[in-house]
C-alpha positions in Angstrom: 83.8 -23.5 50.2 80.0 -22.4 48.5 78.3 -20.3 51.2 74.4 -20.6 50.8 72.6 -17.0 49.3 70.6 -15.0 51.0 68.3 -12.5 49.4 66.8 -10.3 52.2 69.7 -9.3 54.8 70.1 -7.4 57.4 73.5 -5.2 58.0 74.3 -4.5 61.5 77.2 -1.9 61.5 79.2 -0.3 64.9 79.1 2.8 65.2 82.8 3.4 65.0 82.5 2.0 61.1 80.8 5.3 60.7 84.0 6.6 62.4 86.7 6.3 59.4 90.0 7.3 61.3 88.6 10.5 63.6 88.6 9.4 67.8 84.5 10.5 67.9 81.8 11.7 65.6 81.0 10.6 61.9 83.2 11.0 58.7 81.0 12.0 55.9 83.4 10.0 53.5 83.3 7.3 55.7 79.8 7.0 55.4 79.7 8.1 51.8 81.8 4.8 51.3 79.8 2.4 53.1 76.9 3.7 51.5 78.3 2.9 48.2 78.9 -0.9 49.2 75.5 -1.4 50.7 74.2 0.8 46.7 76.5 -1.9 44.8 74.8 -4.5 47.3 71.2 -3.2 46.0 72.1 -3.2 42.4 73.1 -6.7 42.1 69.3 -7.7 43.4 69.2 -7.9 47.2 67.0 -6.3 49.7 68.6 -4.6 52.7 67.7 -2.9 55.8 70.3 -1.6 58.4 71.2 -1.3 62.1 73.6 1.0 63.3 75.0 1.3 66.6 75.8 5.0 68.0 79.5 3.8 69.8 81.0 7.0 67.9 78.9 9.6 69.2 77.5 8.1 72.6 77.9 4.3 74.7 74.8 4.0 76.9 77.7 1.1 79.1 80.1 3.4 79.1 77.8 5.8 80.8 76.4 3.9 83.4 80.3 2.6 84.0 81.0 6.7 84.7 78.2 6.8 87.6 75.0 7.5 85.0 71.6 6.1 85.6 72.0 2.5 82.9 68.5 3.3 81.6 68.7 7.2 80.4 73.0 6.3 79.1 71.3 3.8 77.3 68.5 6.0 76.0 71.6 8.3 75.2 72.7 6.0 73.1 69.8 5.1 71.0 69.7 8.8 70.1 72.9 8.4 68.8 72.1 5.6 66.6 69.5 8.1 64.9 72.1 10.5 64.3 73.9 7.7 62.2 71.0 6.2 60.6 70.1 9.9 59.2 73.8 10.5 58.0 73.4 6.9 56.5 70.1 8.3 54.5 71.7 11.0 53.7 74.3 9.2 52.1 72.1 6.5 50.3 70.0 9.6 48.9 72.7 11.2 47.5 73.3 7.8 45.0 70.1 7.7 44.5 68.7 4.6 46.4 65.2 5.5 47.7 65.8 4.7 51.9 63.6 5.3 54.9 64.3 5.8 58.4 62.0 3.9 61.9 63.1 4.5 64.9 61.8 3.0 68.3 61.7 6.0 70.2 58.6 7.8 68.0 59.9 11.2 66.9 58.1 12.4 63.7 59.7 16.0 62.8 63.1 13.5 62.0 61.8 10.0 61.0 59.2 7.5 60.6 58.2 5.4 63.4 58.7 1.7 63.7 56.5 -0.3 62.7 56.6 -3.8 61.1 54.2 -4.1 58.1 55.2 -0.3 56.7 59.5 -1.4 57.2 57.9 -4.4 55.3 56.2 -3.0 52.4 59.3 -0.4 52.0 61.7 -3.2 51.7 59.1 -5.5 49.2 59.2 -1.7 47.4 63.1 -1.9 47.0 64.0 0.6 49.0 66.7 0.5 51.9 65.7 0.5 55.4 67.6 1.3 58.5 66.3 0.7 62.1 67.2 3.0 64.2 66.7 4.0 68.3 67.8 -0.2 68.9 64.5 -1.9 70.4 63.3 1.3 72.1 64.2 -0.1 75.2 67.2 0.4 77.6 69.0 -2.8 78.8 69.1 -4.5 75.4 72.1 -3.7 72.4 72.0 -2.6 69.2 73.3 -6.3 68.5 69.7 -7.4 69.8 68.2 -4.9 68.2 69.7 -6.0 64.7 68.5 -9.5 65.7 64.6 -8.5 66.3 64.5 -6.7 63.4 66.1 -9.4 61.1 63.9 -11.9 62.4 60.6 -9.6 61.9 61.2 -8.7 58.3 62.0 -12.5 57.8 65.7 -11.6 56.6 67.6 -14.8 54.8 70.9 -13.6 57.1 71.7 -11.0 59.4 75.4 -9.8 58.2 77.4 -7.7 60.6 80.2 -5.9 59.3 83.4 -5.1 61.4 87.5 -4.1 61.4 88.1 -7.9 61.3 87.3 -10.5 58.7 85.5 -13.1 60.9 85.5 -14.5 63.8 88.9 -16.0 65.6 89.8 -17.7 68.5 91.6 -14.4 70.3 92.2 -11.1 69.0 94.2 -11.5 65.7 95.1 -7.5 66.4 96.9 -9.4 69.7 97.6 -13.0 68.9 99.5 -13.3 65.5 98.4 -17.3 65.5 94.9 -16.4 65.8 92.8 -18.8 64.1 89.6 -17.7 62.2 86.7 -20.2 62.0 85.1 -20.3 58.5 82.2 -22.2 60.2 80.8 -22.1 63.3 77.6 -23.4 65.6 75.1 -21.4 67.8 76.0 -23.6 70.4 79.9 -22.4 70.6 79.8 -19.6 70.2 77.5 -18.9 72.9 80.0 -21.9 75.6 83.1 -20.4 74.2 81.4 -17.0 74.9 83.0 -16.0 71.5 82.7 -12.1 70.6 80.2 -12.3 67.7 77.3 -10.3 69.6 75.8 -10.5 72.7 74.5 -13.6 73.5 71.1 -12.1 73.5 71.4 -11.5 69.7 73.0 -15.7 69.3 70.0 -16.5 70.6 67.9 -15.1 68.9 69.3 -15.8 65.9 69.6 -18.9 66.9 66.2 -19.8 67.8 64.6 -18.3 64.3 67.6 -19.9 62.3 68.8 -16.9 61.1 72.7 -17.4 60.2 75.1 -14.4 60.6 78.2 -13.4 58.9 80.9 -11.8 59.3 82.8 -10.4 57.6 85.3 -7.0 57.1 83.1 -3.5 56.3 86.6 -1.6 56.4 87.7 -3.6 52.6 86.5 -2.1 49.9 84.1 -4.0 47.6 84.0 -6.4 50.4 80.2 -6.5 51.2 78.9 -7.6 47.5 82.2 -10.2 47.5 80.6 -11.7 50.6 77.1 -12.0 49.4 78.3 -13.4 46.3 79.9 -16.2 48.3 83.3 -14.9 47.7 84.9 -12.8 49.8 86.3 -14.0 53.5 83.8 -14.0 56.8 82.8 -16.5 58.8 79.0 -17.6 59.4 77.5 -18.8 62.4 74.4 -21.1 61.7 73.1 -23.8 63.9 74.8 -27.2 64.2 72.9 -29.2 61.6 73.7 -26.8 59.3 77.8 -25.9 60.3 
């Protein structure tokens, strides 16, 4: 079926997307491959900004579950996202893509602070902007940070790159008969508790009419295909559009 066409998108990647086949950390080859996907999309005329999680280095919820103070654990997770953002910036600039990292937690020696109008100006100039440190506050996931930045940057859609090719009614890795959805409404995602993004991120996208496109980032060239309306994905949008 035909998909809507988008101009400016926010690409949300999990920290695991930078990990490759390793059990932990950053795999430079994997980061370079994903950077190539981003460059191809930019070369096709799209404006891109990114949010990358930090779960490959430290996951705040996991730390809290083991007895750490939740706010402290979340701040540590935010610092992990800065490391991933810098790795992606380096990979993109090796490919000749002008990139800026903006952090919600100011660290002037490492990257720019998050300033909305400056970020918009970078995008207008054709740069890729990577938003790091989530929202800058604990108790919020990078999903929520991605939805917030997508709204602030006037993005046409939020693309979530995962290890599966869309949203299913069950875990396709465990249930062979799991059904993939082509389209979904935001309300169904929330009422059925489908694991697309956390509920606050889904609600923020719903309220700002920002479609969420879920696709596999592990398939070579898939970002460009999905952007062109050709790849396999699931689109979540307001019910009147679904």
